[in-house]
C-alpha positions in Angstrom: -65.4 7.4 41.6 -68.6 7.0 39.6 -70.8 10.0 39.0 -73.9 9.9 41.2 -77.2 10.3 39.3 -80.9 9.8 40.0 -82.3 6.6 38.7 -85.9 5.7 37.6 -87.2 2.3 38.7 -90.5 1.3 37.0 -93.3 -0.4 38.9 -93.5 -4.2 38.9 -96.2 -5.7 36.7 -99.4 -7.2 38.1 -102.0 -9.3 36.4 -104.3 -7.0 34.3 -101.4 -4.7 33.3 -101.1 -3.8 29.7 -97.8 -4.3 27.9 -96.7 -3.1 24.4 -95.1 -5.2 21.7 -93.0 -3.0 19.4 -90.3 -3.6 16.8 -87.7 -0.9 16.8 -85.1 -2.9 14.9 -85.5 -5.8 12.4 -88.6 -7.5 11.2 -90.3 -10.3 13.1 -92.4 -13.2 12.0 -96.1 -12.9 12.8 -96.3 -16.4 14.3 -93.6 -15.5 16.9 -95.5 -12.4 17.9 -98.7 -14.4 18.2 -96.9 -16.9 20.4 -95.6 -14.1 22.6 -99.2 -12.8 23.0 -100.4 -16.2 24.1 -97.6 -16.5 26.7 -98.0 -13.0 28.1 -101.7 -13.5 28.3 -101.2 -16.7 30.3 -99.4 -14.5 32.9 -102.6 -12.4 33.3 -101.1 -9.5 31.3 -102.8 -7.7 28.4 -100.4 -7.6 25.5 -101.0 -5.0 22.8 -99.3 -5.4 19.4 -98.5 -2.0 18.1 -99.6 -0.9 14.6 -96.2 -1.3 12.9 -94.8 -4.2 14.9 -95.1 -6.5 11.9 -93.9 -4.1 9.2 -90.9 -5.1 7.1 -88.7 -2.9 4.9 -85.6 -4.8 3.8 -83.6 -5.5 7.1 -85.8 -3.1 9.2 -89.2 -3.4 10.7 -90.5 -0.6 8.6 -89.3 3.0 8.2 -87.5 5.0 10.9 -90.5 7.2 11.5 -93.0 4.4 12.1 -90.6 2.4 14.3 -89.9 5.5 16.4 -93.7 6.4 16.5 -94.7 3.0 17.8 -92.0 3.2 20.5 -92.9 6.7 21.5 -96.6 6.0 21.6 -95.9 3.0 23.9 -93.6 5.1 26.2 -96.2 7.9 26.5 -99.3 5.8 27.0 -100.2 5.8 30.7 -102.0 2.4 30.3 -98.9 0.7 29.1 -96.7 -0.6 32.0 -94.0 -2.4 30.0 -92.5 -2.2 26.5 -91.3 -5.5 25.1 -89.1 -5.4 21.9 -90.1 -8.2 19.6 -86.5 -8.9 18.4 -83.1 -7.3 17.9 -81.2 -7.4 14.6 -80.5 -3.9 13.5 -82.1 -0.5 13.5 -82.4 1.0 17.0 -79.5 3.5 16.6 -81.3 5.1 13.6 -84.2 6.2 15.8 -82.5 7.2 19.2 -82.5 10.9 18.4 -86.2 10.8 17.8 -87.3 9.2 21.0 -89.4 11.1 23.7 -87.1 11.0 26.7 -89.4 13.4 28.6 -92.2 10.8 28.4 -89.8 8.3 29.9 -89.0 10.6 32.8 -92.7 11.4 33.4 -93.8 7.8 33.4 -91.1 5.2 33.7 -92.0 1.8 32.3 -90.2 -1.6 32.1 -88.3 -1.8 28.8 -87.0 -5.3 27.7 -84.7 -6.7 25.0 -81.1 -7.5 24.2 -78.7 -7.6 21.2 -79.4 -4.5 19.1 -81.7 -3.3 21.9 -78.5 -2.6 23.8 -78.5 0.8 22.1 -81.9 1.5 23.5 -80.9 0.5 27.0 -77.9 2.8 26.7 -79.9 5.7 25.5 -82.6 5.4 28.1 -80.0 5.2 30.9 -78.0 8.1 29.5 -80.9 10.4 28.9 -83.4 9.5 31.5 -81.7 7.3 34.1 -84.2 4.5 33.4 -83.4 1.1 34.8 -84.2 -1.4 32.0 -84.1 -5.2 31.5 -81.5 -7.0 29.4 -83.4 -10.2 28.6 -85.3 -12.2 26.1 -87.0 -10.4 23.3 -90.7 -11.2 22.8 -90.0 -13.5 19.8 -88.1 -15.9 22.1 -91.2 -16.5 24.3 -92.4 -19.2 21.8 -89.5 -21.3 23.2 -91.0 -21.2 26.7 -88.8 -22.7 29.5 -86.1 -20.4 30.9 -86.9 -17.7 28.3 -90.4 -17.3 29.7 -89.6 -17.9 33.4 -86.7 -15.5 33.6 -88.6 -12.7 31.8 -91.7 -13.3 34.0 -89.4 -13.0 37.1 -87.9 -9.8 35.8 -91.2 -8.2 35.0 -93.4 -9.4 37.9 -91.0 -9.8 40.8 -89.1 -7.5 43.1 -86.6 -10.2 44.1 -83.0 -9.8 43.1 -81.6 -12.3 40.5 -78.4 -14.4 41.1 -76.7 -15.7 37.9 -74.1 -18.4 38.6 -71.3 -19.1 36.2 -72.1 -22.3 34.3 -69.4 -24.8 33.3 -71.2 -25.6 30.1 -70.7 -22.0 28.9 -67.6 -21.6 26.6 -66.6 -18.4 28.6 -66.6 -20.2 32.0 -62.8 -20.2 32.2 -62.7 -16.4 31.9 -62.2 -15.5 35.6 -60.1 -13.4 37.9 -60.6 -12.9 41.7 -62.2 -10.5 44.0 -65.6 -8.9 44.5 -67.0 -5.8 42.8 -70.0 -3.6 43.5 -71.4 -1.2 41.0 -74.2 -0.3 38.6 -74.6 -3.0 35.9 -74.4 -1.5 32.4 -73.7 -2.8 28.9 -75.0 -5.6 26.8 -73.9 -6.6 23.3 -70.3 -5.8 22.8 -70.4 -4.6 19.2 -73.5 -2.5 19.7 -71.8 -0.9 22.8 -68.7 -0.2 20.7 -70.8 1.7 18.1 -72.3 3.9 20.8 -68.8 5.2 21.7 -68.6 8.9 20.8 -72.3 9.4 20.6 -74.6 11.2 23.1 -76.1 7.8 23.9 -73.0 6.1 25.4 -73.4 5.5 29.2 -70.8 6.7 31.6 -69.1 3.4 32.6 -66.9 4.8 35.4 -67.4 2.6 38.5 -69.8 0.3 36.6 -69.9 -3.4 36.3 -69.8 -3.9 32.5 -71.9 -6.7 31.1 -70.7 -8.0 27.7 -72.0 -10.7 25.3 -71.6 -11.3 21.6 -72.7 -13.5 18.7 -71.2 -14.3 15.3 -67.8 -12.7 16.0 -64.5 -14.6 15.6 -61.7 -14.2 18.2 -59.8 -11.5 16.3 -63.0 -9.4 16.0 -63.7 -9.7 19.7 -60.1 -8.6 20.2 -60.7 -5.6 18.0 -63.9 -4.6 19.9 -62.2 -4.8 23.3 -59.2 -2.9 22.0 -61.4 -0.2 20.8 -63.0 0.2 24.2 -59.6 0.1 25.8 -58.1 2.7 23.5 -61.1 4.9 24.4 -60.2 4.6 28.1 -63.5 2.9 28.9 -62.0 -0.2 30.6 -59.8 1.7 33.0 -62.6 2.9 35.4 -64.7 -0.2 35.6 -65.4 -1.9 38.9 -65.7 -5.3 37.2 -66.7 -7.2 34.1 -69.5 -9.8 33.8 -69.0 -11.9 30.7 -72.0 -13.6 29.1 -72.2 -15.8 26.1 -69.8 -15.4 23.1 -71.4 -17.5 20.3 -68.9 -18.1 17.4 -69.9 -18.3 13.8 -69.7 -21.7 12.1 -68.8 -24.7 14.3 -66.5 -22.9 16.7 -63.4 -25.0 15.6 -61.1 -22.0 15.3 -57.6 -22.3 16.8 -58.1 -19.1 18.9 -61.4 -18.8 20.7 -63.2 -15.7 22.0 -62.6 -17.0 25.6 -58.8 -16.9 24.9 -59.0 -13.3 23.9 -61.3 -12.4 26.8 -58.9 -13.9 29.3 -55.9 -12.2 27.8 -57.4 -8.7 27.4 -59.5 -8.6 30.6 -57.3 -10.6 32.9 -54.7 -7.9 33.2 -57.1 -5.1 34.2 -56.8 -5.8 37.9 -60.6 -6.0 38.5 -63.0 -8.9 39.2 -64.1 -10.7 36.0 -66.6 -13.5 35.8 -67.3 -15.5 32.7 -69.7 -18.3 32.0 -72.8 -16.3 32.7 -75.9 -17.6 30.7 -76.8 -14.2 29.3 -76.9 -13.5 25.6 -77.6 -15.3 22.3 -77.3 -18.9 23.6 -79.9 -21.4 24.5 -80.4 -19.7 27.9 -80.7 -16.0 28.3 -81.2 -14.9 31.9 -82.9 -11.5 32.3 -81.0 -8.9 34.4 -81.6 -5.3 35.2 -79.3 -2.7 33.6 -78.9 0.4 35.7 -79.5 -1.6 38.9 -76.9 -2.1 41.7 -75.0 -5.4 41.3 -72.4 -7.5 43.0 -69.9 -9.5 40.9 -68.2 -12.1 43.0 -65.3 -13.7 41.0 -64.4 -16.0 43.9 -67.8 -17.7 43.9 -68.6 -17.0 40.3 -71.8 -15.1 40.7 -73.5 -12.0 39.6 -76.2 -10.7 41.9 -78.4 -8.0 40.4 -81.1 -5.9 42.1 -84.5 -5.9 40.4 -85.5 -3.3 37.8 -89.0 -2.9 39.3 -90.2 -1.8 42.7 
């Protein structure tokens, strides 16, 4: 049985609320941040670009100290009601031990991102019980469409979200049967794997595990799943929600990630649903991590309670 724990649900956003744009991982282009500011402003929000959001130091958005400082300042500022990460890439795990989790517990805010931001979601859940949003980073708002509408729904609505398996997704054929109920946790598979053994790895017992990936060939997906399995982390799951697995190159490999996912997950005896438009593809639906969810493998749906109340 999963361990019962208190959870923190942030408040839903309203027009006039201030939101922070921070870069805790890799650098981001100024034009993409400016596009995000315009989009968020059109929703009636007050976006605030933090001092080091546009910094660049090799593959990081500035030094560890400045990235952590921007994030901590946003988490502690009572005027800020949501923290939007500008992009993923790499770097979050370097600053997790320096974050102010007491500030999170005092004043829970909506925190949004995916990919490398998986590590931040994991840490905020593990150390503060904060419900967060696995969804588009701010840099993707320049693309409008679903990226903007799904994020706006996650931030400014208290309605649950239903994600239906899409036949156009390469992982659509990854499917078992049955219905699972549990807390939705996870995110990017490789980032989740690197959290294992740290103080920031969530307890997955009884959870519905969300996984997605980009740039990994089938054998690497196999290696990541094998690692989680060897650590015993797949045994206690209620179900597995499979998002997008985007291959490198043209995806003309003899063995595809979906083949590996079907083989390794299909024998666990739990509901598994693939084909969910969540991850690095052309559609990235926003869902709440830490919220109660229902995974229906018979109908091919994932229903997730909102992050905000």
